[in-house]
C-alpha positions in Angstrom: -27.8 44.0 -2.0 -27.9 43.5 -5.8 -27.8 40.0 -7.6 -24.1 40.0 -8.1 -23.3 41.0 -4.6 -25.6 38.2 -3.1 -24.0 35.6 -5.5 -20.5 36.9 -4.5 -21.4 36.7 -0.7 -22.4 33.0 -1.1 -19.4 32.2 -3.1 -17.0 33.6 -0.5 -18.9 31.8 2.2 -18.8 28.5 0.3 -15.1 29.0 -0.4 -14.1 29.8 3.2 -16.1 27.1 4.3 -14.4 24.3 2.5 -10.9 25.7 1.5 -8.7 25.5 4.6 -5.0 26.1 3.9 -4.1 24.1 7.0 -5.7 21.1 5.6 -4.1 21.7 2.2 -0.7 21.8 3.8 -1.4 18.6 5.8 -2.4 16.9 2.6 0.7 18.1 0.9 2.9 16.9 3.9 1.2 13.5 3.8 1.7 13.2 0.1 5.4 14.0 0.4 5.8 11.4 3.2 4.0 8.8 1.1 6.2 9.7 -2.0 9.5 9.4 0.2 8.2 6.0 1.5 7.5 4.8 -2.1 10.8 6.1 -3.3 13.2 4.7 -0.5 11.1 1.5 -0.3 11.6 0.9 -4.0 15.3 1.6 -3.8 15.5 -0.9 -0.8 13.6 -3.6 -2.8 15.6 -3.2 -5.7 18.8 -3.4 -3.8 17.6 -6.7 -2.5 17.0 -7.7 -6.0 20.8 -7.0 -6.8 21.9 -9.7 -4.4 22.6 -13.0 -6.2 19.8 -15.6 -5.8 20.8 -19.1 -4.9 20.1 -22.0 -7.3 21.1 -25.8 -7.3 22.7 -27.2 -10.3 23.0 -30.8 -11.1 26.4 -32.0 -12.0 25.1 -33.4 -15.4 24.3 -29.8 -16.5 28.0 -29.4 -17.6 30.7 -26.9 -16.7 29.9 -24.4 -19.5 26.3 -23.8 -18.4 27.2 -23.8 -14.9 29.8 -20.9 -15.5 27.2 -18.9 -17.4 24.6 -19.4 -14.4 27.3 -18.4 -11.8 27.5 -14.9 -13.4 24.1 -14.2 -12.2 23.2 -16.7 -9.4 25.0 -18.2 -6.4 25.4 -21.8 -7.7 25.6 -24.9 -5.7 26.5 -28.0 -7.7 25.0 -31.3 -6.4 25.7 -34.9 -7.5 23.1 -37.6 -8.5 23.0 -39.1 -5.1 21.8 -35.9 -3.5 19.1 -35.1 -6.0 16.1 -36.9 -4.4 17.0 -35.4 -1.0 17.3 -31.8 -2.4 13.8 -32.2 -4.2 12.2 -33.5 -0.9 13.8 -30.4 1.0 12.3 -28.2 -1.7 8.9 -29.8 -1.1 9.1 -29.4 2.6 10.5 -25.9 2.8 8.7 -24.6 -0.3 12.0 -22.9 -1.2 15.0 -23.6 -3.7 15.6 -24.2 -7.4 17.1 -27.1 -9.0 18.3 -27.1 -12.7 19.4 -30.3 -14.5 19.4 -31.7 -17.9 16.4 -33.6 -19.3 15.8 -35.7 -22.4 14.4 -32.8 -24.3 16.6 -30.1 -23.0 16.5 -28.8 -19.4 14.3 -29.3 -16.2 13.8 -26.6 -13.5 12.4 -28.0 -10.3 10.8 -25.7 -7.6 7.9 -25.6 -5.3 6.2 -23.0 -7.7 7.3 -20.9 -10.5 10.4 -19.0 -9.4 10.6 -15.2 -9.8 14.1 -15.8 -11.6 12.7 -18.2 -14.1 12.8 -15.6 -17.0 16.6 -15.0 -16.2 17.3 -18.8 -16.1 15.4 -19.2 -19.3 17.4 -16.4 -21.0 20.8 -18.0 -19.9 19.7 -21.5 -21.1 18.5 -20.1 -24.5 21.8 -18.2 -25.0 23.7 -21.4 -24.3 21.5 -23.3 -26.7 22.0 -20.5 -29.4 25.7 -20.7 -29.1 25.7 -24.5 -29.5 23.6 -24.1 -32.7 25.8 -21.5 -33.9 28.8 -23.8 -33.7 26.8 -26.6 -35.2 25.9 -24.7 -38.3 29.1 -22.9 -38.5 27.6 -19.4 -38.1 28.9 -16.4 -36.2 26.9 -14.1 -33.9 27.0 -11.4 -36.4 25.9 -13.6 -39.3 22.9 -14.7 -37.1 22.0 -11.2 -36.1 22.3 -10.2 -39.9 19.9 -13.0 -40.8 17.2 -12.2 -38.0 17.4 -8.5 -38.2 14.2 -6.7 -38.8 13.6 -4.6 -41.9 15.1 -1.0 -41.6 12.5 1.7 -41.1 12.7 5.2 -41.2 10.0 7.6 -40.4 9.2 11.0 -41.6 6.2 13.0 -40.1 5.0 16.1 -42.0 3.4 17.5 -38.8 6.5 18.7 -37.0 5.9 19.9 -33.5 6.9 19.1 -29.8 4.1 16.6 -29.7 5.6 14.6 -26.8 5.8 17.7 -24.6 2.3 18.8 -25.5 0.8 15.4 -24.8 2.4 15.5 -21.4 0.7 18.8 -20.8 -2.5 17.5 -21.9 -2.5 14.6 -19.5 -1.4 16.9 -16.6 -4.3 19.2 -17.1 -6.5 16.2 -17.4 -5.3 15.1 -13.9 -6.1 18.6 -12.6 -9.6 18.3 -14.0 -10.1 15.0 -12.2 -8.6 16.4 -8.9 -11.1 19.2 -9.1 -14.1 16.8 -10.0 -13.4 14.7 -7.1 -13.2 17.5 -4.8 -16.5 19.0 -6.2 -18.2 15.5 -5.6 -17.4 15.5 -2.1 -18.2 19.1 -1.2 -21.5 19.3 -3.1 -22.5 16.0 -1.7 -21.8 16.8 1.9 -22.9 20.3 1.7 -26.2 20.3 0.0 -27.6 17.0 1.4 -26.3 18.0 4.8 -28.2 21.4 4.6 -31.4 19.7 3.4 -31.4 17.3 6.3 -30.8 20.0 8.9 -33.3 22.3 7.1 -31.1 25.3 7.6 -31.4 26.3 4.0 -35.1 27.2 4.3 -34.4 30.3 6.3 -31.8 31.3 3.7 -34.1 30.9 0.6 -36.6 33.3 2.1 -34.0 36.1 1.8 -32.2 35.0 -1.4 -33.5 33.5 -4.5 -32.5 29.8 -5.1 -30.7 30.5 -8.4 -28.4 33.0 -6.6 -27.9 30.6 -3.8 -27.1 27.8 -6.0 -24.8 29.8 -8.4 -22.8 31.0 -5.3 -22.4 27.4 -4.1 -21.2 26.3 -7.5 -18.6 29.2 -7.9 -17.5 28.7 -4.4 -16.9 25.0 -4.6 -15.3 25.5 -8.0 -13.0 28.1 -6.6 -12.1 25.6 -3.8 -11.1 23.0 -6.5 -9.1 25.5 -8.5 -7.4 26.5 -5.4 -6.3 23.1 -4.4 -5.1 22.6 -8.2 -3.0 25.8 -7.9 -1.6 24.7 -4.6 -0.4 21.3 -6.0 0.9 23.0 -9.1 3.1 25.2 -7.1 4.3 22.3 -5.1 4.9 20.5 -8.6 7.0 23.4 -9.9 9.1 23.6 -6.7 9.7 19.8 -6.9 10.5 20.1 -10.5 13.0 22.9 -9.7 14.7 20.8 -7.0 14.8 17.9 -9.6 16.7 20.0 -12.0 19.0 21.1 -9.3 19.9 17.5 -8.3 20.2 16.1 -11.6 22.2 18.9 -13.2 19.6 19.4 -16.0 19.1 22.8 -17.2 15.9 24.4 -16.2 15.7 25.5 -20.0 14.7 21.9 -20.6 11.2 22.5 -19.3 10.6 25.2 -21.8 9.3 22.7 -24.6 6.5 21.8 -22.1 5.3 25.3 -21.8 3.3 25.6 -25.0 1.2 28.6 -24.4 -1.6 27.9 -26.7 -1.9 24.4 -25.2 -1.9 25.9 -21.8 -4.5 28.6 -22.5 -6.8 26.1 -24.3 -6.8 23.6 -21.4 -7.4 26.4 -19.0 -10.4 27.5 -20.7 -11.8 23.9 -21.0 -10.9 22.9 -17.7 -12.6 25.8 -16.1 -15.8 25.2 -18.2 -15.7 21.4 -17.3 -15.4 22.0 -13.6 -18.2 24.5 -13.6 -20.4 22.0 -15.6 -19.5 19.0 -13.4 -20.1 21.0 -10.1 -23.6 22.0 -11.6 -24.2 18.4 -12.2 -23.4 17.5 -8.7 -25.5 20.3 -7.4 -28.5 19.0 -9.4 -28.0 15.5 -8.3 -27.3 16.4 -4.7 -30.4 18.7 -4.6 -32.6 15.5 -5.5 -31.2 13.5 -2.6 -32.9 13.7 0.7 -31.0 11.0 2.7 -27.6 10.1 1.3 -27.5 6.8 3.3 -30.7 5.5 1.7 -31.0 7.1 -1.7 -30.8 5.1 -4.9 -29.8 8.2 -6.7 -26.4 8.5 -4.9 -24.7 6.4 -7.4 -25.2 9.0 -10.1 -22.6 11.0 -8.4 -19.8 8.7 -9.5 -20.8 9.1 -13.3 -18.2 12.0 -13.9 -15.3 9.5 -13.0 -16.4 7.3 -15.9 -16.8 10.0 -18.4 -13.5 11.6 -17.4 -11.7 8.3 -17.9 -13.5 7.7 -21.2 -11.8 10.9 -22.5 -8.5 9.3 -22.3 -9.5 7.0 -25.1 -8.9 9.9 -27.5 -5.1 9.2 -27.1 -5.4 5.9 -29.0 -6.7 7.4 -32.2 -7.5 11.2 -32.0 -9.0 11.1 -35.6 -11.5 8.2 -35.1 -15.2 8.6 -35.1 -15.3 7.7 -31.4 -12.7 10.5 -30.4 -14.6 12.9 -32.5 -17.7 12.1 -30.5 -16.0 12.2 -27.1 -14.5 15.7 -28.0 -18.0 17.2 -28.8 -19.9 15.2 -26.0 -20.2 17.7 -23.2 -19.6 15.3 -20.4 -16.2 14.3 -21.8 -15.2 17.2 -24.0 -13.5 19.1 -21.3 -10.4 17.0 -21.6 -11.1 15.1 -24.9 -11.2 18.1 -27.2 -7.9 19.6 -25.9 -6.3 16.2 -26.3 -7.4 16.0 -29.8 -6.2 19.5 -30.4 -2.6 18.5 -29.4 -2.5 15.3 -31.1 -4.0 16.2 -34.5 -5.1 19.2 -36.6 -8.4 20.7 -36.0 -10.3 23.6 -37.7 -11.0 26.6 -35.3 -14.6 26.1 -35.3 -14.3 22.5 -33.8 -12.6 23.6 -30.7 -15.0 26.8 -30.4 -18.0 24.8 -30.9 -17.1 21.9 -28.5 -16.5 24.8 -25.8 -19.9 26.5 -26.5 -21.7 23.0 -26.2 -19.8 22.5 -22.8 -20.7 25.9 -21.7 -24.5 25.6 -22.6 -24.4 22.3 -20.7 -23.0 24.2 -17.7 -25.7 26.8 -18.0 -28.5 24.1 -18.2 -27.2 22.1 -15.3 -27.0 25.3 -13.1 -30.7 26.3 -14.0 -31.9 22.6 -13.4 -29.9 22.5 -10.0 -31.6 25.6 -8.8 -35.1 24.5 -9.8 -34.7 21.2 -8.2 -33.3 22.8 -5.0 -36.2 25.2 -4.9 -38.8 22.4 -4.8 -36.8 19.7 -3.0 -35.8 21.8 0.0 -39.5 22.2 1.0 -40.1 18.4 0.5 -40.0 16.3 3.8 -39.5 12.4 3.7 -39.4 12.1 0.0 -37.1 12.5 -3.1 -38.5 13.9 -6.3 -39.2 11.3 -8.8 -37.5 11.3 -12.3 -40.7 12.3 -13.7 -41.0 15.2 -11.4 -37.4 16.1 -12.2 -38.2 15.9 -15.9 -41.0 18.4 -15.3 -38.8 20.8 -13.5 -36.8 21.2 -16.9 -39.7 23.1 -18.2 -41.0 24.9 -15.1 -40.1 28.4 -14.2 
């Protein structure tokens, strides 16, 4: 077998080892069930909130305010003799709200801050505003005219479907995170498990460590991409059902299908997944016992860098955003985000992708060198000094 055939054999073996369509379908079913529970649970909770809440109103509040409160709440009017008894009941039961006048305005009494306090405040504020309008002989329209903000019109010279393109950007960033999380799990359990069981020692005698590592990286990358494709298909089907139920035309999704954006994200996402899987492979090759290794925490670094890339959305032309779009640990999602949010020269995206690809190449070489040495080490992990030395070994 030549080099390509050996790498392909390992790739297929790794892919079939981790990607199980049955498990994917079970995961999708669980996701649908959880989404349904969340959807109908939200509807149920909101339906409960639609019911009028009960409040007690002191008779000194006045009929005008009581009528306004009764539009939103179930109002029970109490007299002065009942006040102390009602406050005692609130203290004992830890339930109930009492509204009355005070020297400076209004007093709301409850065991703790009520959930409907904002609504009560809004009603009382509107009542006070109406009284002040009468006092100063102003109409509502006059008041709104006085307090209105300055009229502002906007004109943007960069005309495109930016909102739709931004949506595509965040969707692909989510796909990248999904594939990264899967690569983390598979590389960590796969390589560290093989090292502990010492089964790979027999394999490296028949295949070079670089071929073995390349096959593992490619196989696990294909596994992550397969999951992404699976969930994409489910998302498309879900979107189609949404359009059917809402009556919206399927053509409304066309502005989101901006082909240059999709192609750019595919290229950067693939390079990013390969780069991070190579990083995972290098770190997992260092670790001998995942239960006692201080280097295991490094496996969580990609999550931090992936989340940092979302800072580009705040200001894509800032110095920080430019750095994140070139830095290879964040550029996989940061550069495409900048591309959809601002104008870039062609060599910026090309240069960022080249740096990202070179980082992948560097990590895959490093992973194989660490693996070649550490697979033969028993009872100890390579030190950072030894790992640094492997960068220049052959």
